[in-house]
C-alpha positions in Angstrom: -0.3 31.1 -43.2 -1.3 34.8 -43.4 -0.6 37.2 -40.6 -2.9 40.1 -39.7 -2.1 43.2 -37.6 -5.0 44.7 -35.8 -4.3 48.1 -34.4 -6.8 48.4 -31.6 -5.6 51.4 -29.6 -3.2 54.3 -30.2 -3.1 55.4 -26.6 0.3 54.6 -25.1 -0.5 55.4 -21.5 2.6 56.4 -19.6 4.9 55.9 -22.6 5.9 58.6 -25.1 8.9 57.0 -26.8 11.4 59.3 -28.5 11.3 57.3 -31.8 7.5 56.9 -32.1 5.7 58.2 -35.2 2.2 57.9 -33.8 2.2 60.9 -31.5 -0.8 62.6 -33.1 -3.0 59.5 -32.9 -3.4 59.1 -29.2 -7.2 59.4 -29.2 -7.7 56.9 -32.0 -9.6 53.8 -31.0 -11.5 51.2 -32.9 -14.7 49.9 -31.3 -15.2 46.4 -30.0 -18.0 45.8 -32.6 -15.7 46.9 -35.4 -13.0 44.5 -34.1 -15.5 41.6 -33.9 -16.5 42.2 -37.5 -12.9 42.3 -38.7 -11.9 39.2 -36.8 -14.8 37.3 -38.3 -13.4 38.1 -41.8 -10.0 36.5 -40.9 -9.5 32.8 -41.8 -9.2 30.5 -38.8 -5.8 29.2 -39.9 -4.3 32.7 -39.7 -2.5 34.6 -37.0 -3.7 37.9 -35.5 -1.3 40.5 -34.0 -2.9 43.0 -31.5 -1.0 46.3 -31.5 -1.3 50.0 -31.1 -0.3 52.2 -29.3 -0.7 50.0 -26.3 -3.4 47.3 -26.8 -3.4 46.0 -23.3 -4.8 49.3 -21.9 -8.2 48.6 -23.3 -10.7 47.6 -20.7 -12.0 45.0 -23.1 -8.5 43.6 -23.9 -9.2 40.1 -22.7 -12.6 40.0 -24.5 -10.8 40.9 -27.7 -8.3 38.1 -27.0 -11.3 35.8 -26.6 -12.5 36.8 -30.0 -9.2 35.6 -31.4 -9.1 32.3 -29.6 -9.5 30.3 -32.8 -6.5 32.0 -34.4 -2.9 32.2 -33.5 -2.7 35.3 -31.3 0.3 37.6 -31.0 0.4 40.7 -28.7 2.8 43.7 -29.2 3.1 45.6 -26.0 5.2 47.6 -23.5 3.6 45.4 -20.8 1.9 48.4 -19.2 -1.6 46.8 -19.1 -0.4 43.3 -18.2 -0.3 41.9 -14.7 0.3 38.3 -13.4 -3.4 37.5 -13.5 -3.7 38.6 -17.2 -0.6 36.7 -18.1 -2.1 33.6 -16.5 -5.2 34.0 -18.6 -3.3 34.6 -21.7 -1.4 31.4 -21.2 -4.6 29.6 -21.9 -4.6 30.9 -25.5 -2.4 29.9 -28.4 -0.5 33.2 -27.7 2.8 34.9 -28.0 4.0 38.3 -26.7 6.5 40.8 -28.1 7.4 43.3 -25.4 9.3 46.5 -26.0 12.3 46.7 -23.7 14.9 49.2 -24.8 17.5 49.1 -22.1 18.4 47.1 -18.9 19.6 50.5 -17.6 16.7 52.1 -15.7 17.8 55.7 -16.4 18.2 55.1 -20.2 14.9 53.0 -20.3 12.9 55.9 -18.8 14.6 58.5 -21.0 13.8 56.6 -24.2 10.2 56.0 -23.2 9.7 59.3 -21.3 8.1 57.2 -18.6 8.5 56.7 -14.8 10.7 54.3 -12.9 7.5 52.4 -12.0 7.0 51.6 -15.7 10.5 50.2 -15.9 10.0 47.9 -12.9 6.5 46.9 -14.2 8.0 45.9 -17.6 10.6 43.7 -15.8 7.9 42.1 -13.7 5.8 41.4 -16.8 8.8 39.7 -18.5 9.2 37.5 -15.4 5.4 36.7 -15.4 5.5 35.8 -19.1 8.3 33.4 -18.4 6.5 32.0 -15.3 3.4 31.0 -17.4 5.5 29.7 -20.4 4.1 32.2 -22.9 6.1 32.4 -26.1 8.1 35.6 -25.8 10.2 38.0 -27.9 11.9 41.2 -26.8 11.7 44.2 -29.1 14.6 46.6 -28.7 14.7 49.8 -30.9 18.4 50.8 -31.2 19.3 54.5 -30.9 22.0 56.8 -29.6 20.8 56.4 -26.0 21.0 52.6 -25.8 23.6 51.7 -28.4 26.1 50.6 -25.8 23.5 48.8 -23.7 22.1 46.3 -26.2 24.3 43.4 -25.3 23.6 43.6 -21.6 19.9 44.2 -22.3 19.7 41.0 -24.3 21.8 39.2 -21.8 19.3 40.1 -19.0 16.4 39.0 -21.1 18.0 35.6 -21.8 18.8 35.2 -18.1 15.1 35.7 -17.3 13.8 33.6 -20.2 16.4 31.7 -22.1 13.8 30.7 -24.8 13.2 34.4 -25.7 13.6 35.6 -29.2 15.5 38.9 -29.5 14.3 41.5 -32.1 16.7 44.3 -32.8 14.9 47.1 -34.6 16.3 50.1 -36.5 13.7 52.8 -35.9 11.3 54.2 -38.4 12.7 57.6 -39.1 10.7 60.8 -38.7 11.6 64.4 -37.9 12.0 63.4 -34.2 13.6 60.0 -34.3 16.2 61.1 -36.8 17.8 63.1 -34.0 18.5 59.8 -32.1 19.4 57.7 -35.1 22.7 55.9 -35.1 24.7 55.6 -38.3 25.2 52.1 -39.7 29.0 52.6 -39.3 28.5 53.0 -35.6 26.3 50.0 -35.5 28.6 47.5 -37.3 30.7 46.5 -34.3 27.6 46.3 -32.2 25.8 44.1 -34.7 28.9 41.9 -35.1 29.1 41.3 -31.4 25.3 40.5 -31.1 25.3 38.2 -34.0 28.2 36.2 -32.6 26.7 35.9 -29.1 22.9 35.5 -29.6 21.6 32.8 -31.9 17.9 33.9 -31.6 18.5 37.4 -33.0 16.1 38.9 -35.6 17.1 42.1 -37.3 14.4 44.4 -38.5 14.8 47.6 -40.6 18.5 47.1 -41.5 19.7 47.3 -45.2 21.3 44.0 -46.0 24.6 45.6 -47.1 25.4 47.1 -43.6 25.1 43.8 -41.8 28.7 42.6 -40.8 30.0 39.4 -42.2 26.8 39.0 -44.2 27.7 35.8 -46.0 29.3 34.2 -42.9 26.5 34.8 -40.5 23.4 34.7 -42.7 24.2 32.4 -45.6 26.7 29.9 -44.0 26.0 29.6 -40.3 22.4 31.0 -40.4 23.0 32.3 -36.9 20.3 34.9 -37.2 17.3 35.7 -39.3 16.3 38.9 -41.2 13.0 40.3 -42.2 12.9 40.7 -45.9 10.2 41.3 -48.4 10.0 37.6 -49.3 9.6 36.6 -45.6 6.8 39.0 -44.8 5.0 39.4 -48.2 1.9 37.7 -46.8 1.5 40.0 -43.9 -1.8 41.9 -43.7 -2.6 45.0 -41.8 -6.0 45.9 -40.3 -6.2 49.6 -39.5 -9.4 50.9 -38.0 -12.3 49.4 -40.1 -10.1 48.7 -43.2 -8.7 45.3 -44.2 -5.9 45.5 -46.8 -2.8 43.7 -48.1 0.6 45.1 -47.4 4.2 44.2 -48.0 6.3 46.4 -45.8 3.9 49.1 -44.5 4.1 47.7 -40.9 7.9 47.9 -40.9 8.6 51.1 -42.9 7.1 53.9 -44.9 7.8 52.8 -48.5 7.2 56.3 -49.8 10.2 57.5 -47.8 12.6 54.7 -49.0 14.5 54.5 -52.2 17.3 52.6 -53.9 20.5 54.5 -54.8 22.6 53.8 -57.9 24.9 51.3 -56.1 21.9 49.2 -55.1 21.4 48.2 -58.8 24.5 46.1 -58.6 23.6 44.3 -55.5 22.4 40.6 -55.8 20.1 41.1 -52.8 18.3 44.2 -54.1 15.0 42.3 -54.5 15.1 41.3 -50.8 16.2 44.7 -49.4 13.7 47.2 -48.1 15.5 50.2 -49.6 17.2 53.1 -47.9 15.5 55.8 -45.8 15.5 59.2 -47.5 15.8 61.0 -44.1 18.9 58.9 -43.3 20.5 59.6 -46.7 19.8 63.3 -46.3 21.5 63.5 -42.9 24.3 60.9 -43.2 24.9 60.5 -46.9 25.5 57.3 -49.0 29.1 56.4 -48.3 28.2 53.6 -45.8 26.4 51.5 -48.4 27.8 49.1 -50.9 26.6 46.4 -53.2 27.0 42.7 -52.4 28.1 40.5 -55.2 28.5 36.7 -55.3 
């Protein structure tokens, strides 16, 4: 099955996240007619992911969902445009929702998102409504210096609200702004180890394979968490504005800013790894990385 990502709105409303790379695209918007033409091109047995920006802020959001009713529908959101009534209507579709929730701590949440307290409470309310109407749900948490010590409790809160939730821990796409909030992988190792031991439904995105603690034990032997690799997402498609094109990793990282270093050539998992970020290497160096051998 192919997956298609339809970016329908780059306006993020009350959110201005510190790690975001789309800050200059806030007025970009694809028309309903363009969306309809694109959806008609997508095979019925495929899945469509609506993203942005914030897709739920569009006035025609539910009409767009209706266009996708014959597909498997996925929504990537902060929850800002969702209320209980919309969640109820979404429950009628073959739908899943990924919601960005970066900290259980209100002060840290609002600082990361540059949003109001009301946005924090609305996000929590949305998570509760998603659970109420039994919509498939995953929590996206982008790890950074502000929330590094909160992740365990954030995921614990999500699981208490909705025990069937999938947990997505994301290392941010690095740009000239987000690099200032980036954690080193050395800092993250004990955090990752704790999370992998305590949460079975954990998905890691954007992490080089060699920095994951107890790699063989957790991934290969116990299979306690999954990892996005090239092989797993090779069939992902991205739709951007009026263009439809194939992609391997564009939706996860900027391939032009990622490289292999010499030690990577000795690693048995090189073909599955998404390379190392040049901005990261320039700031923190290469000493954290090592090759994995069988």
